[in-house]
N, CA, C, O and the ligand as a Tripos MOL2 file, in Angstrom:
@<TRIPOS>MOLECULE
protein
  265   263    67     0     0
PROTEIN
NO_CHARGES

@<TRIPOS>ATOM
      1 N        -128.8620   20.2170 -297.3990 N.3       1 MET1
      2 CA       -128.8530   21.4680 -297.0920 C.3       1 MET1
      3 C        -130.1440   22.2610 -297.2510 C.2       1 MET1
      4 O        -130.7930   22.2850 -298.2970 O.2       1 MET1
      5 N        -130.4330   22.8420 -296.2470 N.am      2 LYS2
      6 CA       -132.0600   23.3590 -296.3340 C.3       2 LYS2
      7 C        -131.9430   24.7560 -296.7920 C.2       2 LYS2
      8 O        -131.0690   25.4340 -296.2520 O.2       2 LYS2
      9 N        -132.7560   25.3510 -297.7930 N.am      3 LEU3
     10 CA       -132.7050   26.6050 -298.1760 C.3       3 LEU3
     11 C        -133.7450   27.6370 -297.4770 C.2       3 LEU3
     12 O        -134.8870   27.3150 -297.1500 O.2       3 LEU3
     13 N        -133.2530   28.7590 -297.3220 N.am      4 ARG4
     14 CA       -134.2160   29.5330 -296.5940 C.3       4 ARG4
     15 C        -135.2510   30.2540 -297.5610 C.2       4 ARG4
     16 O        -134.9230   31.0320 -298.4570 O.2       4 ARG4
     17 N        -136.3610   29.9330 -297.2910 N.am      5 THR5
     18 CA       -137.4560   30.6330 -298.3250 C.3       5 THR5
     19 C        -138.4210   31.2560 -297.4310 C.2       5 THR5
     20 O        -138.3990   31.1800 -296.2030 O.2       5 THR5
     21 N        -139.2380   31.8550 -298.1200 N.am      6 GLY6
     22 CA       -140.5940   32.5480 -297.5410 C.3       6 GLY6
     23 C        -140.3220   33.4340 -296.4160 C.2       6 GLY6
     24 O        -139.6200   34.4370 -296.5390 O.2       6 GLY6
     25 N        -140.9940   32.9970 -295.0640 N.am      7 ASP7
     26 CA       -140.8370   34.0450 -294.0090 C.3       7 ASP7
     27 C        -139.4600   33.8750 -293.2380 C.2       7 ASP7
     28 O        -138.9670   34.8070 -292.6040 O.2       7 ASP7
     29 N        -138.8990   32.6730 -293.3310 N.am      8 SER8
     30 CA       -137.7640   32.4900 -292.7550 C.3       8 SER8
     31 C        -136.7310   33.4780 -293.2310 C.2       8 SER8
     32 O        -135.9630   33.9690 -292.4050 O.2       8 SER8
     33 N        -136.6590   33.7960 -294.4780 N.am      9 ALA9
     34 CA       -135.7240   34.6190 -294.9970 C.3       9 ALA9
     35 C        -135.7310   36.0400 -294.3860 C.2       9 ALA9
     36 O        -134.6910   36.6630 -294.1720 O.2       9 ALA9
     37 N        -137.1070   36.5650 -294.0880 N.am     10 ARG10
     38 CA       -137.2460   37.9640 -293.5490 C.3      10 ARG10
     39 C        -136.8310   37.7650 -291.8670 C.2      10 ARG10
     40 O        -137.0430   38.7620 -291.1760 O.2      10 ARG10
     41 N        -136.3930   36.8390 -291.3330 N.am     11 GLN11
     42 CA       -135.8690   37.0300 -290.0950 C.3      11 GLN11
     43 C        -134.3510   37.3150 -289.9320 C.2      11 GLN11
     44 O        -133.7630   37.5870 -288.8850 O.2      11 GLN11
     45 N        -133.8190   37.1930 -291.2280 N.am     12 ILE12
     46 CA       -132.3010   37.2750 -291.0820 C.3      12 ILE12
     47 C        -132.2570   39.0570 -290.9590 C.2      12 ILE12
     48 O        -132.8820   39.8770 -291.6320 O.2      12 ILE12
     49 N        -131.3220   39.2710 -289.8920 N.am     13 PRO13
     50 CA       -131.3640   40.8650 -289.7560 C.3      13 PRO13
     51 C        -130.5740   41.3370 -290.9810 C.2      13 PRO13
     52 O        -130.0420   40.5200 -291.7320 O.2      13 PRO13
     53 N        -130.4920   42.8050 -291.2010 N.am     14 PRO14
     54 CA       -129.9330   43.4230 -292.2360 C.3      14 PRO14
     55 C        -128.3800   43.3840 -292.1150 C.2      14 PRO14
     56 O        -127.9120   43.2720 -290.9820 O.2      14 PRO14
     57 N        -127.5920   43.4620 -293.1200 N.am     15 ARG15
     58 CA       -126.2310   43.5530 -292.8490 C.3      15 ARG15
     59 C        -125.7840   44.5560 -292.3130 C.2      15 ARG15
     60 O        -126.1860   45.6490 -292.7110 O.2      15 ARG15
     61 N        -124.8920   44.4840 -291.3290 N.am     16 LEU16
     62 CA       -124.1720   45.5340 -290.4710 C.3      16 LEU16
     63 C        -123.3260   46.6880 -291.5430 C.2      16 LEU16
     64 O        -122.5380   46.2940 -292.4020 O.2      16 LEU16
     65 N        -123.5790   47.8380 -291.3650 N.am     17 VAL17
     66 CA       -123.1910   48.8010 -291.9960 C.3      17 VAL17
     67 C        -122.2910   49.7460 -291.1170 C.2      17 VAL17
     68 O        -122.6890   50.0430 -289.9900 O.2      17 VAL17
     69 N        -121.0550   50.2440 -291.6020 N.am     18 ASN18
     70 CA       -120.2540   50.9390 -290.6460 C.3      18 ASN18
     71 C        -120.4420   52.4810 -291.2030 C.2      18 ASN18
     72 O        -120.6010   52.6350 -292.4140 O.2      18 ASN18
     73 N        -120.4240   53.5390 -290.3840 N.am     19 PHE19
     74 CA       -120.5630   54.7600 -290.7640 C.3      19 PHE19
     75 C        -119.5020   55.7540 -290.8590 C.2      19 PHE19
     76 O        -118.9710   55.9210 -289.7610 O.2      19 PHE19
     77 N        -119.0610   56.3940 -291.6870 N.am     20 CYS20
     78 CA       -118.0710   57.4300 -291.6440 C.3      20 CYS20
     79 C        -117.9390   58.1660 -290.2510 C.2      20 CYS20
     80 O        -118.9030   58.7080 -289.7100 O.2      20 CYS20
     81 N        -116.8770   58.1440 -289.8050 N.am     21 ALA21
     82 CA       -116.5970   59.0600 -288.4730 C.3      21 ALA21
     83 C        -116.5260   60.5230 -288.7820 C.2      21 ALA21
     84 O        -116.6240   61.3140 -287.8450 O.2      21 ALA21
     85 N        -116.3480   61.0080 -290.1400 N.am     22 GLN22
     86 CA       -116.2900   62.3410 -290.4180 C.3      22 GLN22
     87 C        -117.6250   63.0110 -291.1270 C.2      22 GLN22
     88 O        -117.9930   64.1720 -290.9530 O.2      22 GLN22
     89 N        -118.1220   62.2500 -291.7740 N.am     23 CYS23
     90 CA       -119.2190   62.7710 -292.6060 C.3      23 CYS23
     91 C        -120.5860   62.1380 -292.5410 C.2      23 CYS23
     92 O        -121.5880   62.6700 -293.0190 O.2      23 CYS23
     93 N        -120.5720   60.6790 -291.7690 N.am     24 GLY24
     94 CA       -121.7450   60.0930 -291.5280 C.3      24 GLY24
     95 C        -122.2100   59.1610 -292.4990 C.2      24 GLY24
     96 O        -123.1620   58.4300 -292.2290 O.2      24 GLY24
     97 N        -121.5770   59.1070 -293.7140 N.am     25 GLY25
     98 CA       -122.0150   58.3000 -294.8180 C.3      25 GLY25
     99 C        -121.6680   56.7010 -294.7070 C.2      25 GLY25
    100 O        -120.6030   56.2520 -294.2830 O.2      25 GLY25
    101 N        -122.6590   56.0210 -295.1210 N.am     26 PRO26
    102 CA       -122.4970   54.4880 -295.1220 C.3      26 PRO26
    103 C        -121.2510   53.9930 -295.8040 C.2      26 PRO26
    104 O        -120.8670   54.5680 -296.8220 O.2      26 PRO26
    105 N        -120.5620   52.9190 -295.2890 N.am     27 ILE27
    106 CA       -119.2940   52.3070 -295.5940 C.3      27 ILE27
    107 C        -119.8410   50.6610 -295.7720 C.2      27 ILE27
    108 O        -120.1120   50.1010 -294.7100 O.2      27 ILE27
    109 N        -119.9600   50.1250 -296.6200 N.am     28 TYR28
    110 CA       -120.5040   48.7940 -296.4540 C.3      28 TYR28
    111 C        -119.2400   47.6880 -296.3500 C.2      28 TYR28
    112 O        -119.3930   46.6040 -295.7860 O.2      28 TYR28
    113 N        -118.0830   48.0670 -296.9130 N.am     29 PHE29
    114 CA       -117.0880   46.9940 -296.7660 C.3      29 PHE29
    115 C        -115.7320   47.6070 -296.1930 C.2      29 PHE29
    116 O        -115.3410   48.6970 -296.6110 O.2      29 PHE29
    117 N        -115.0730   46.9470 -295.3020 N.am     30 ALA30
    118 CA       -113.5730   47.4250 -294.8680 C.3      30 ALA30
    119 C        -112.6490   47.2120 -296.1530 C.2      30 ALA30
    120 O        -112.6930   46.2460 -296.9140 O.2      30 ALA30
    121 N        -111.7320   48.4110 -296.2410 N.am     31 THR31
    122 CA       -110.7790   48.4980 -297.3670 C.3      31 THR31
    123 C        -109.8430   47.1970 -297.0110 C.2      31 THR31
    124 O        -109.4740   46.4140 -297.8870 O.2      31 THR31
    125 N        -109.5380   47.0720 -295.7640 N.am     32 TRP32
    126 CA       -108.3600   46.1560 -295.3570 C.3      32 TRP32
    127 C        -108.7040   45.5290 -294.0510 C.2      32 TRP32
    128 O        -109.1430   46.2480 -293.1540 O.2      32 TRP32
    129 N        -108.5230   44.0790 -293.8410 N.am     33 SER33
    130 CA       -108.7490   43.7090 -292.4940 C.3      33 SER33
    131 C        -107.4380   42.8860 -292.1920 C.2      33 SER33
    132 O        -106.7800   42.2050 -292.9790 O.2      33 SER33
    133 N        -107.2130   43.1370 -290.7740 N.am     34 GLU34
    134 CA       -105.9500   42.4360 -290.5060 C.3      34 GLU34
    135 C        -106.1520   41.5570 -289.1640 C.2      34 GLU34
    136 O        -106.8340   41.9740 -288.2270 O.2      34 GLU34
    137 N        -105.4710   40.2520 -289.1530 N.am     35 TYR35
    138 CA       -105.5770   39.3990 -288.0120 C.3      35 TYR35
    139 C        -104.7730   39.7540 -287.3110 C.2      35 TYR35
    140 O        -103.6650   39.7490 -287.8480 O.2      35 TYR35
    141 N        -104.7880   40.2770 -285.7110 N.am     36 ILE36
    142 CA       -103.9620   40.6260 -284.7070 C.3      36 ILE36
    143 C        -103.7330   39.6700 -283.9160 C.2      36 ILE36
    144 O        -102.5340   39.4230 -283.7890 O.2      36 ILE36
    145 N        -104.5820   38.8970 -283.2070 N.am     37 ASP37
    146 CA       -104.2650   37.7510 -282.6100 C.3      37 ASP37
    147 C        -105.3530   36.8790 -282.3270 C.2      37 ASP37
    148 O        -106.3870   37.0710 -282.9660 O.2      37 ASP37
    149 N        -105.3170   35.9010 -281.4400 N.am     38 ASP38
    150 CA       -106.4680   34.8880 -281.3760 C.3      38 ASP38
    151 C        -107.9270   35.5620 -281.1580 C.2      38 ASP38
    152 O        -108.9810   34.9820 -281.4190 O.2      38 ASP38
    153 N        -107.8310   36.7710 -280.6820 N.am     39 HIS39
    154 CA       -109.1390   37.3490 -280.5990 C.3      39 HIS39
    155 C        -109.3600   38.6640 -280.8430 C.2      39 HIS39
    156 O        -110.2460   39.2970 -280.2690 O.2      39 HIS39
    157 N        -108.5520   39.1680 -281.7290 N.am     40 ARG40
    158 CA       -108.8590   40.5870 -282.3200 C.3      40 ARG40
    159 C        -108.4290   40.5550 -283.6910 C.2      40 ARG40
    160 O        -107.5710   39.7650 -284.0840 O.2      40 ARG40
    161 N        -109.1000   41.5380 -284.5520 N.am     41 LEU41
    162 CA       -109.1540   41.7440 -285.9420 C.3      41 LEU41
    163 C        -109.2970   43.2720 -286.2440 C.2      41 LEU41
    164 O        -110.2460   43.9250 -285.8100 O.2      41 LEU41
    165 N        -108.3900   43.7540 -286.9430 N.am     42 ARG42
    166 CA       -108.4350   45.3270 -287.2000 C.3      42 ARG42
    167 C        -109.1020   45.4500 -288.4540 C.2      42 ARG42
    168 O        -108.9020   44.5610 -289.2810 O.2      42 ARG42
    169 N        -109.9260   46.4810 -288.7630 N.am     43 HIS43
    170 CA       -110.4310   46.7620 -289.9950 C.3      43 HIS43
    171 C        -109.8760   48.2120 -290.2570 C.2      43 HIS43
    172 O        -109.6490   48.9970 -289.3370 O.2      43 HIS43
    173 N        -109.6580   48.5280 -291.6970 N.am     44 LEU44
    174 CA       -109.3780   49.9780 -292.0740 C.3      44 LEU44
    175 C        -110.5960   50.1710 -293.1140 C.2      44 LEU44
    176 O        -110.9230   49.3560 -293.9770 O.2      44 LEU44
    177 N        -111.1460   51.3100 -292.8770 N.am     45 TRP45
    178 CA       -112.4240   51.8070 -293.5260 C.3      45 TRP45
    179 C        -112.0590   53.0320 -294.2200 C.2      45 TRP45
    180 O        -111.5320   53.9270 -293.5590 O.2      45 TRP45
    181 N        -112.2910   53.2100 -295.5940 N.am     46 ASN46
    182 CA       -112.2750   54.5320 -296.3360 C.3      46 ASN46
    183 C        -113.5930   54.7520 -296.7500 C.2      46 ASN46
    184 O        -114.2660   53.8150 -297.1790 O.2      46 ASN46
    185 N        -114.0690   55.9800 -296.6610 N.am     47 CYS47
    186 CA       -115.3280   56.7570 -296.9990 C.3      47 CYS47
    187 C        -114.9470   57.2690 -298.4120 C.2      47 CYS47
    188 O        -113.9980   57.9850 -298.7320 O.2      47 CYS47
    189 N        -115.9840   56.6890 -299.2280 N.am     48 ASP48
    190 CA       -116.1400   56.9980 -300.8160 C.3      48 ASP48
    191 C        -116.7560   58.5650 -300.8250 C.2      48 ASP48
    192 O        -116.5110   59.2400 -301.8250 O.2      48 ASP48
    193 N        -117.4210   59.0650 -299.9120 N.am     49 ASP49
    194 CA       -117.8960   60.3420 -299.8120 C.3      49 ASP49
    195 C        -117.0710   61.5710 -299.7660 C.2      49 ASP49
    196 O        -117.1460   62.5620 -300.4930 O.2      49 ASP49
    197 N        -116.1950   61.3050 -298.6880 N.am     50 CYS50
    198 CA       -115.3200   62.4480 -298.3740 C.3      50 CYS50
    199 C        -113.8310   61.9950 -298.1370 C.2      50 CYS50
    200 O        -113.0020   62.8180 -297.7490 O.2      50 CYS50
    201 N        -113.5220   60.7770 -298.3550 N.am     51 GLY51
    202 CA       -112.1870   60.5980 -298.4910 C.3      51 GLY51
    203 C        -111.5760   60.1320 -297.0690 C.2      51 GLY51
    204 O        -110.4200   59.7080 -297.0490 O.2      51 GLY51
    205 N        -112.3190   60.2010 -295.9070 N.am     52 TYR52
    206 CA       -111.9040   59.9900 -294.6370 C.3      52 TYR52
    207 C        -111.4890   58.5370 -294.4050 C.2      52 TYR52
    208 O        -112.1760   57.6330 -294.8810 O.2      52 TYR52
    209 N        -110.4440   58.2940 -293.7270 N.am     53 ALA53
    210 CA       -110.0070   56.9330 -293.2430 C.3      53 ALA53
    211 C        -109.8440   56.6000 -291.8780 C.2      53 ALA53
    212 O        -109.2840   57.4140 -291.1430 O.2      53 ALA53
    213 N        -110.3320   55.3100 -291.3440 N.am     54 PHE54
    214 CA       -110.2680   55.2610 -290.0900 C.3      54 PHE54
    215 C        -110.1210   53.6260 -289.6470 C.2      54 PHE54
    216 O        -110.4930   52.7260 -290.3990 O.2      54 PHE54
    217 N        -109.5730   53.4020 -288.4270 N.am     55 GLU55
    218 CA       -109.6830   51.9290 -288.2730 C.3      55 GLU55
    219 C        -110.4760   51.7300 -287.1640 C.2      55 GLU55
    220 O        -110.7180   52.6030 -286.3300 O.2      55 GLU55
    221 N        -111.0030   50.2780 -287.1300 N.am     56 THR56
    222 CA       -111.8570   49.7420 -285.9540 C.3      56 THR56
    223 C        -111.2130   48.2880 -285.3560 C.2      56 THR56
    224 O        -110.7490   47.4860 -286.1660 O.2      56 THR56
    225 N        -111.2080   48.0660 -284.2900 N.am     57 THR57
    226 CA       -110.7700   46.9720 -283.7580 C.3      57 THR57
    227 C        -112.1380   45.9250 -283.4710 C.2      57 THR57
    228 O        -113.1620   46.4040 -282.9840 O.2      57 THR57
    229 N        -112.0640   44.7740 -283.7470 N.am     58 VAL58
    230 CA       -113.1640   44.1500 -283.3570 C.3      58 VAL58
    231 C        -112.4000   42.8210 -282.3280 C.2      58 VAL58
    232 O        -111.4600   42.1040 -282.6700 O.2      58 VAL58
    233 N        -113.1170   42.7940 -281.0630 N.am     59 CYS59
    234 CA       -112.7040   41.7620 -280.2290 C.3      59 CYS59
    235 C        -113.6770   40.7480 -280.0020 C.2      59 CYS59
    236 O        -114.8560   41.1030 -280.0240 O.2      59 CYS59
    237 N        -113.3890   39.4840 -279.7760 N.am     60 TYR60
    238 CA       -114.1520   38.5560 -279.6000 C.3      60 TYR60
    239 C        -113.3570   37.3340 -278.7430 C.2      60 TYR60
    240 O        -112.1380   37.2490 -278.5960 O.2      60 TYR60
    241 N        -114.4440   36.3610 -278.1900 N.am     61 PRO61
    242 CA       -113.5350   35.5120 -277.2330 C.3      61 PRO61
    243 C        -112.6690   34.5810 -277.8370 C.2      61 PRO61
    244 O        -113.0930   34.1180 -278.8960 O.2      61 PRO61
    245 N        -111.6020   34.1920 -277.4630 N.am     62 ALA62
    246 CA       -110.6820   33.1940 -278.1810 C.3      62 ALA62
    247 C        -111.2550   31.8890 -278.0080 C.2      62 ALA62
    248 O        -111.7180   31.3690 -276.9930 O.2      62 ALA62
    249 N        -111.1190   31.3630 -279.4210 N.am     63 LEU63
    250 CA       -111.7520   30.1210 -279.6590 C.3      63 LEU63
    251 C        -110.9200   28.9970 -278.7720 C.2      63 LEU63
    252 O        -109.7090   29.0000 -278.5540 O.2      63 LEU63
    253 N        -111.8340   28.1030 -278.3530 N.am     64 PRO64
    254 CA       -111.0260   26.9450 -277.6430 C.3      64 PRO64
    255 C        -110.1620   26.0310 -278.3870 C.2      64 PRO64
    256 O        -110.3750   25.5440 -279.4970 O.2      64 PRO64
    257 N        -109.0210   25.8450 -277.5130 N.am     65 LYS65
    258 CA       -108.1350   25.0070 -278.3550 C.3      65 LYS65
    259 C        -108.5350   23.6150 -278.6930 C.2      65 LYS65
    260 O        -109.2690   23.0280 -277.8980 O.2      65 LYS65
    261 N        -108.1990   23.1060 -279.6180 N.am     66 THR66
    262 CA       -108.5880   21.5680 -280.1620 C.3      66 THR66
    263 C        -107.5990   20.5150 -279.9440 C.2      66 THR66
    264 O        -107.8270   19.3650 -280.3220 O.2      66 THR66
    265 ZN       -116.9510   60.5270 -295.2580 Zn       67 ZN67
@<TRIPOS>BOND
     1     1     2 1
     2     2     3 1
     3     3     4 2
     4     3     5 am
     5     5     6 1
     6     6     7 1
     7     7     8 2
     8     7     9 am
     9     9    10 1
    10    10    11 1
    11    11    12 2
    12    11    13 am
    13    13    14 1
    14    14    15 1
    15    15    16 2
    16    15    17 am
    17    17    18 1
    18    18    19 1
    19    19    20 2
    20    19    21 am
    21    21    22 1
    22    22    23 1
    23    23    24 2
    24    23    25 am
    25    25    26 1
    26    26    27 1
    27    27    28 2
    28    27    29 am
    29    29    30 1
    30    30    31 1
    31    31    32 2
    32    31    33 am
    33    33    34 1
    34    34    35 1
    35    35    36 2
    36    35    37 am
    37    37    38 1
    38    38    39 1
    39    39    40 2
    40    39    41 am
    41    41    42 1
    42    42    43 1
    43    43    44 2
    44    43    45 am
    45    45    46 1
    46    46    47 1
    47    47    48 2
    48    47    49 am
    49    49    50 1
    50    50    51 1
    51    51    52 2
    52    51    53 am
    53    53    54 1
    54    54    55 1
    55    55    56 2
    56    55    57 am
    57    57    58 1
    58    58    59 1
    59    59    60 2
    60    59    61 am
    61    61    62 1
    62    62    63 1
    63    63    64 2
    64    63    65 am
    65    65    66 1
    66    66    67 1
    67    67    68 2
    68    67    69 am
    69    69    70 1
    70    70    71 1
    71    71    72 2
    72    71    73 am
    73    73    74 1
    74    74    75 1
    75    75    76 2
    76    75    77 am
    77    77    78 1
    78    78    79 1
    79    79    80 2
    80    79    81 am
    81    81    82 1
    82    82    83 1
    83    83    84 2
    84    83    85 am
    85    85    86 1
    86    86    87 1
    87    87    88 2
    88    87    89 am
    89    89    90 1
    90    90    91 1
    91    91    92 2
    92    91    93 am
    93    93    94 1
    94    94    95 1
    95    95    96 2
    96    95    97 am
    97    97    98 1
    98    98    99 1
    99    99   100 2
   100    99   101 am
   101   101   102 1
   102   102   103 1
   103   103   104 2
   104   103   105 am
   105   105   106 1
   106   106   107 1
   107   107   108 2
   108   107   109 am
   109   109   110 1
   110   110   111 1
   111   111   112 2
   112   111   113 am
   113   113   114 1
   114   114   115 1
   115   115   116 2
   116   115   117 am
   117   117   118 1
   118   118   119 1
   119   119   120 2
   120   119   121 am
   121   121   122 1
   122   122   123 1
   123   123   124 2
   124   123   125 am
   125   125   126 1
   126   126   127 1
   127   127   128 2
   128   127   129 am
   129   129   130 1
   130   130   131 1
   131   131   132 2
   132   131   133 am
   133   133   134 1
   134   134   135 1
   135   135   136 2
   136   135   137 am
   137   137   138 1
   138   138   139 1
   139   139   140 2
   140   139   141 am
   141   141   142 1
   142   142   143 1
   143   143   144 2
   144   143   145 am
   145   145   146 1
   146   146   147 1
   147   147   148 2
   148   147   149 am
   149   149   150 1
   150   150   151 1
   151   151   152 2
   152   151   153 am
   153   153   154 1
   154   154   155 1
   155   155   156 2
   156   155   157 am
   157   157   158 1
   158   158   159 1
   159   159   160 2
   160   159   161 am
   161   161   162 1
   162   162   163 1
   163   163   164 2
   164   163   165 am
   165   165   166 1
   166   166   167 1
   167   167   168 2
   168   167   169 am
   169   169   170 1
   170   170   171 1
   171   171   172 2
   172   171   173 am
   173   173   174 1
   174   174   175 1
   175   175   176 2
   176   175   177 am
   177   177   178 1
   178   178   179 1
   179   179   180 2
   180   179   181 am
   181   181   182 1
   182   182   183 1
   183   183   184 2
   184   183   185 am
   185   185   186 1
   186   186   187 1
   187   187   188 2
   188   187   189 am
   189   189   190 1
   190   190   191 1
   191   191   192 2
   192   191   193 am
   193   193   194 1
   194   194   195 1
   195   195   196 2
   196   195   197 am
   197   197   198 1
   198   198   199 1
   199   199   200 2
   200   199   201 am
   201   201   202 1
   202   202   203 1
   203   203   204 2
   204   203   205 am
   205   205   206 1
   206   206   207 1
   207   207   208 2
   208   207   209 am
   209   209   210 1
   210   210   211 1
   211   211   212 2
   212   211   213 am
   213   213   214 1
   214   214   215 1
   215   215   216 2
   216   215   217 am
   217   217   218 1
   218   218   219 1
   219   219   220 2
   220   219   221 am
   221   221   222 1
   222   222   223 1
   223   223   224 2
   224   223   225 am
   225   225   226 1
   226   226   227 1
   227   227   228 2
   228   227   229 am
   229   229   230 1
   230   230   231 1
   231   231   232 2
   232   231   233 am
   233   233   234 1
   234   234   235 1
   235   235   236 2
   236   235   237 am
   237   237   238 1
   238   238   239 1
   239   239   240 2
   240   239   241 am
   241   241   242 1
   242   242   243 1
   243   243   244 2
   244   243   245 am
   245   245   246 1
   246   246   247 1
   247   247   248 2
   248   247   249 am
   249   249   250 1
   250   250   251 1
   251   251   252 2
   252   251   253 am
   253   253   254 1
   254   254   255 1
   255   255   256 2
   256   255   257 am
   257   257   258 1
   258   258   259 1
   259   259   260 2
   260   259   261 am
   261   261   262 1
   262   262   263 1
   263   263   264 2
@<TRIPOS>SUBSTRUCTURE
     1 MET1         2 RESIDUE 1 A MET
     2 LYS2         6 RESIDUE 1 A LYS
     3 LEU3        10 RESIDUE 1 A LEU
     4 ARG4        14 RESIDUE 1 A ARG
     5 THR5        18 RESIDUE 1 A THR
     6 GLY6        22 RESIDUE 1 A GLY
     7 ASP7        26 RESIDUE 1 A ASP
     8 SER8        30 RESIDUE 1 A SER
     9 ALA9        34 RESIDUE 1 A ALA
    10 ARG10       38 RESIDUE 1 A ARG
    11 GLN11       42 RESIDUE 1 A GLN
    12 ILE12       46 RESIDUE 1 A ILE
    13 PRO13       50 RESIDUE 1 A PRO
    14 PRO14       54 RESIDUE 1 A PRO
    15 ARG15       58 RESIDUE 1 A ARG
    16 LEU16       62 RESIDUE 1 A LEU
    17 VAL17       66 RESIDUE 1 A VAL
    18 ASN18       70 RESIDUE 1 A ASN
    19 PHE19       74 RESIDUE 1 A PHE
    20 CYS20       78 RESIDUE 1 A CYS
    21 ALA21       82 RESIDUE 1 A ALA
    22 GLN22       86 RESIDUE 1 A GLN
    23 CYS23       90 RESIDUE 1 A CYS
    24 GLY24       94 RESIDUE 1 A GLY
    25 GLY25       98 RESIDUE 1 A GLY
    26 PRO26      102 RESIDUE 1 A PRO
    27 ILE27      106 RESIDUE 1 A ILE
    28 TYR28      110 RESIDUE 1 A TYR
    29 PHE29      114 RESIDUE 1 A PHE
    30 ALA30      118 RESIDUE 1 A ALA
    31 THR31      122 RESIDUE 1 A THR
    32 TRP32      126 RESIDUE 1 A TRP
    33 SER33      130 RESIDUE 1 A SER
    34 GLU34      134 RESIDUE 1 A GLU
    35 TYR35      138 RESIDUE 1 A TYR
    36 ILE36      142 RESIDUE 1 A ILE
    37 ASP37      146 RESIDUE 1 A ASP
    38 ASP38      150 RESIDUE 1 A ASP
    39 HIS39      154 RESIDUE 1 A HIS
    40 ARG40      158 RESIDUE 1 A ARG
    41 LEU41      162 RESIDUE 1 A LEU
    42 ARG42      166 RESIDUE 1 A ARG
    43 HIS43      170 RESIDUE 1 A HIS
    44 LEU44      174 RESIDUE 1 A LEU
    45 TRP45      178 RESIDUE 1 A TRP
    46 ASN46      182 RESIDUE 1 A ASN
    47 CYS47      186 RESIDUE 1 A CYS
    48 ASP48      190 RESIDUE 1 A ASP
    49 ASP49      194 RESIDUE 1 A ASP
    50 CYS50      198 RESIDUE 1 A CYS
    51 GLY51      202 RESIDUE 1 A GLY
    52 TYR52      206 RESIDUE 1 A TYR
    53 ALA53      210 RESIDUE 1 A ALA
    54 PHE54      214 RESIDUE 1 A PHE
    55 GLU55      218 RESIDUE 1 A GLU
    56 THR56      222 RESIDUE 1 A THR
    57 THR57      226 RESIDUE 1 A THR
    58 VAL58      230 RESIDUE 1 A VAL
    59 CYS59      234 RESIDUE 1 A CYS
    60 TYR60      238 RESIDUE 1 A TYR
    61 PRO61      242 RESIDUE 1 A PRO
    62 ALA62      246 RESIDUE 1 A ALA
    63 LEU63      250 RESIDUE 1 A LEU
    64 PRO64      254 RESIDUE 1 A PRO
    65 LYS65      258 RESIDUE 1 A LYS
    66 THR66      262 RESIDUE 1 A THR
    67 ZN67       265 GROUP 0 **** ****
């Protein structure tokens, strides 16, 4: 296994952050994630700043059958 050190570590993009749809505050982790089918996931987000909750759906290509 190769460790990432030095300049290569800086090439990693920052972690994606979701933002509250109500107040715009950052939300770093989904409260709940749910598998829908072979190419969709649903995430539930709760804002610590204002208490607002909302869902997002992530769609991605279905994985090839093995
Ligand atoms: Zn909020």
